[in-house]
C-alpha positions as CSV (number, residue, x, y, z in Angstrom):
1,M,8.4,-11.8,-11.6
2,T,11.4,-14.2,-12.0
3,T,14.9,-13.1,-10.8
4,P,17.3,-12.3,-13.7
5,T,20.3,-14.7,-13.7
6,T,22.6,-13.0,-16.2
7,R,24.6,-9.9,-15.3
8,R,22.9,-8.0,-18.1
9,G,19.5,-9.1,-16.9
10,Q,20.3,-8.1,-13.3
11,A,21.5,-4.6,-14.5
12,K,18.3,-4.1,-16.4
13,A,16.2,-5.2,-13.4
14,A,18.1,-2.8,-11.2
15,R,17.6,0.1,-13.6
16,R,13.9,-0.7,-13.8
17,A,13.6,-0.7,-10.0
18,E,15.5,2.6,-10.0
19,L,13.1,4.1,-12.5
20,L,10.1,2.9,-10.5
21,A,11.5,4.4,-7.3
22,A,12.1,7.7,-9.1
23,A,8.6,7.6,-10.6
24,A,7.0,7.0,-7.1
25,R,8.9,10.0,-5.7
26,Q,7.8,12.3,-8.5
27,M,4.2,11.1,-8.8
28,A,3.8,11.4,-5.0
29,R,5.1,14.9,-5.0
30,R,3.6,16.3,-8.3
31,G,0.8,13.9,-9.3
32,F,0.6,11.4,-12.2
33,V,-0.6,14.0,-14.7
34,S,2.3,16.4,-14.1
35,V,5.1,13.8,-14.5
36,R,6.6,12.7,-17.8
37,L,8.7,9.7,-18.6
38,E,11.5,12.1,-19.5
39,D,11.4,13.5,-16.0
40,I,11.7,10.1,-14.5
41,A,14.6,9.2,-16.8
42,A,16.4,12.5,-16.0
43,E,16.3,11.7,-12.2
44,V,18.2,8.5,-12.7
45,G,20.6,10.0,-15.2
46,I,19.5,8.4,-18.5
47,S,18.1,9.9,-21.7
48,G,14.4,10.2,-22.3
49,P,14.4,7.6,-25.2
50,A,16.3,5.1,-23.0
51,V,13.4,4.8,-20.6
52,Y,11.4,3.2,-23.4
53,R,13.7,0.1,-23.1
54,H,12.0,-0.5,-19.7
55,F,8.4,1.0,-20.1
56,D,6.1,1.6,-23.0
57,S,4.2,4.4,-21.4
58,K,3.7,6.4,-18.2
59,N,0.6,4.4,-17.6
60,E,2.6,1.2,-17.5
61,V,4.7,2.7,-14.7
62,L,1.7,3.7,-12.7
63,D,0.1,0.3,-13.2
64,E,3.2,-1.5,-11.9
65,L,3.5,0.8,-8.9
66,L,-0.1,0.4,-7.7
67,L,-0.3,-3.3,-8.5
68,D,2.9,-3.8,-6.4
69,I,1.6,-2.0,-3.3
70,S,-1.8,-3.7,-3.6
71,E,-0.2,-7.1,-3.9
72,R,2.1,-6.3,-1.0
73,L,-0.8,-5.4,1.3
74,Q,-3.0,-8.3,0.3
75,S,-0.4,-11.0,0.6
76,G,1.1,-9.5,3.7
77,G,-2.3,-9.3,5.4
78,E,-2.9,-13.0,4.7
79,Q,0.5,-13.9,6.1
80,V,-0.3,-12.0,9.3
81,V,-3.5,-14.0,9.8
82,D,-1.7,-17.3,8.9
83,R,0.8,-16.6,11.8
84,G,-2.2,-16.9,14.2
85,G,-2.7,-15.7,17.7
86,T,-5.8,-14.5,19.6
87,P,-8.2,-12.4,17.5
88,V,-7.1,-9.1,19.2
89,Q,-3.4,-10.1,18.7
90,V,-4.0,-10.7,15.0
91,L,-5.8,-7.4,14.7
92,A,-2.9,-5.6,16.4
93,N,-0.5,-7.4,14.1
94,L,-2.5,-6.3,11.0
95,V,-2.3,-2.7,12.3
96,E,1.5,-3.0,12.8
97,F,1.9,-4.5,9.3
98,H,-0.1,-1.8,7.6
99,I,1.8,0.9,9.4
100,D,5.1,-0.7,8.4
101,V,4.0,-0.4,4.8
102,L,3.0,3.2,5.3
103,V,6.3,4.3,6.7
104,T,8.4,2.4,4.3
105,K,6.4,3.1,1.1
106,P,4.7,6.5,1.8
107,D,5.0,7.5,-1.9
108,L,3.0,4.6,-3.1
109,I,0.3,5.2,-0.5
110,A,0.0,8.8,-1.6
111,I,-0.2,7.8,-5.3
112,Q,-2.8,5.2,-4.5
113,D,-4.9,7.7,-2.7
114,R,-4.8,10.3,-5.4
115,D,-4.2,8.6,-8.8
116,L,-6.1,5.4,-8.7
117,D,-8.4,6.5,-11.5
118,A,-5.5,7.0,-13.9
119,L,-4.8,3.2,-14.0
120,T,-5.6,1.3,-17.2
121,D,-8.8,-0.6,-17.0
122,D,-7.2,-4.0,-16.5
123,A,-4.9,-2.8,-13.8
124,R,-7.7,-0.9,-12.0
125,R,-9.8,-4.2,-11.9
126,R,-6.9,-6.1,-10.5
127,V,-6.0,-3.4,-7.9
128,R,-9.7,-3.2,-6.8
129,S,-9.9,-7.0,-6.5
130,L,-6.7,-7.1,-4.3
131,Q,-8.0,-4.2,-2.2
132,R,-11.3,-5.9,-1.6
133,R,-9.5,-9.1,-0.5
134,Y,-7.3,-7.1,1.8
135,V,-10.3,-5.3,3.4
136,E,-12.1,-8.7,3.8
137,T,-9.1,-10.0,5.8
138,W,-9.6,-7.1,8.2
139,V,-13.3,-7.6,8.3
140,Q,-13.1,-11.3,9.3
141,V,-10.5,-10.5,12.0
142,L,-12.7,-7.7,13.4
143,I,-15.7,-10.1,13.5
144,A,-13.6,-12.6,15.4
145,V,-12.5,-9.9,17.9
146,A,-16.1,-8.8,18.5
147,E,-17.3,-12.4,19.0
148,A,-14.5,-13.1,21.4
149,N,-15.6,-10.0,23.4
150,G,-19.3,-10.9,23.3
151,H,-20.3,-8.1,21.0
152,P,-21.4,-9.6,17.7
153,L,-20.5,-7.3,14.7
154,S,-22.1,-7.4,11.3
155,E,-19.9,-7.6,8.2
156,S,-21.1,-4.2,7.0
157,E,-20.1,-2.5,10.3
158,S,-16.8,-4.3,10.3
159,R,-16.2,-3.0,6.8
160,V,-17.0,0.5,7.9
161,R,-14.6,0.3,10.8
162,A,-11.8,-1.1,8.5
163,H,-12.3,1.6,5.8
164,A,-12.4,4.4,8.4
165,T,-9.1,3.1,10.0
166,F,-7.5,3.0,6.5
167,G,-8.5,6.6,6.1
168,L,-6.9,7.5,9.4
169,L,-3.7,5.6,8.7
170,N,-3.3,6.4,5.0
171,S,-3.3,10.1,5.8
172,S,0.1,9.7,7.5
173,P,2.2,10.6,4.4
174,R,0.5,14.1,4.5
175,L,1.2,14.6,8.2
176,P,3.7,17.1,9.5
177,D,7.2,15.7,10.2
178,F,7.2,13.6,13.3
179,E,9.7,11.3,15.0
180,Q,9.1,7.9,13.3
181,A,9.0,5.6,16.4
182,R,6.6,8.0,18.1
183,L,4.5,8.2,15.0
184,R,4.2,4.4,14.8
185,A,3.2,4.2,18.4
186,L,0.6,7.0,18.0
187,L,-0.9,5.6,14.8
188,T,-1.1,2.1,16.4
189,E,-2.8,3.5,19.5
190,M,-5.3,5.6,17.5
191,A,-6.1,2.8,15.0
192,L,-6.8,0.2,17.6
193,A,-8.9,2.6,19.6
194,A,-11.0,3.3,16.4
195,L,-11.3,-0.4,15.5
196,L,-12.2,-1.5,19.0
197,S,-14.5,1.3,19.9
198,G,-17.6,-0.1,21.7
199,L,-16.3,-3.6,21.6
200,G,-14.6,-3.5,25.0
């Protein structure tokens, strides 16, 4: 998306971002089905009809939210790998990156976990493709870690380990309140233990 250059364009982009943030909060808390565009508009202080200057439908809002988080994860994962390091360092950096997204975008993680099936068909295909590419980034790093440790690992087992770890990490928005720095450390320790189990 290009950055608006006019003052009016910048104001419109800022309002759109504000509406998306409000939608994320409401959908995470109440679920996609229970949220109306009018509810989102009310949270940011505009009328129901005014929201249609920014979005044609509630589904368009959901599509944009979940495409954004999927693109953020997929491109961020590639950047982690491109920075290089030993296989285990890259794996640790992937875990750190994923946790950063979790703690800064918990609403989007919760929506992705619960409302993926409400996406339009085109958005669902694009999200699934981005998710597969993100998973494969982890799979190849895990295989490299296993090879470096003398424990060859199949792609299928690597994929299971990655998905199981995502299940562990992505549950964090539903956890009881916990001091953030300690939560990051605990999730990192648990994720790496799960990923590296038996590969010692």
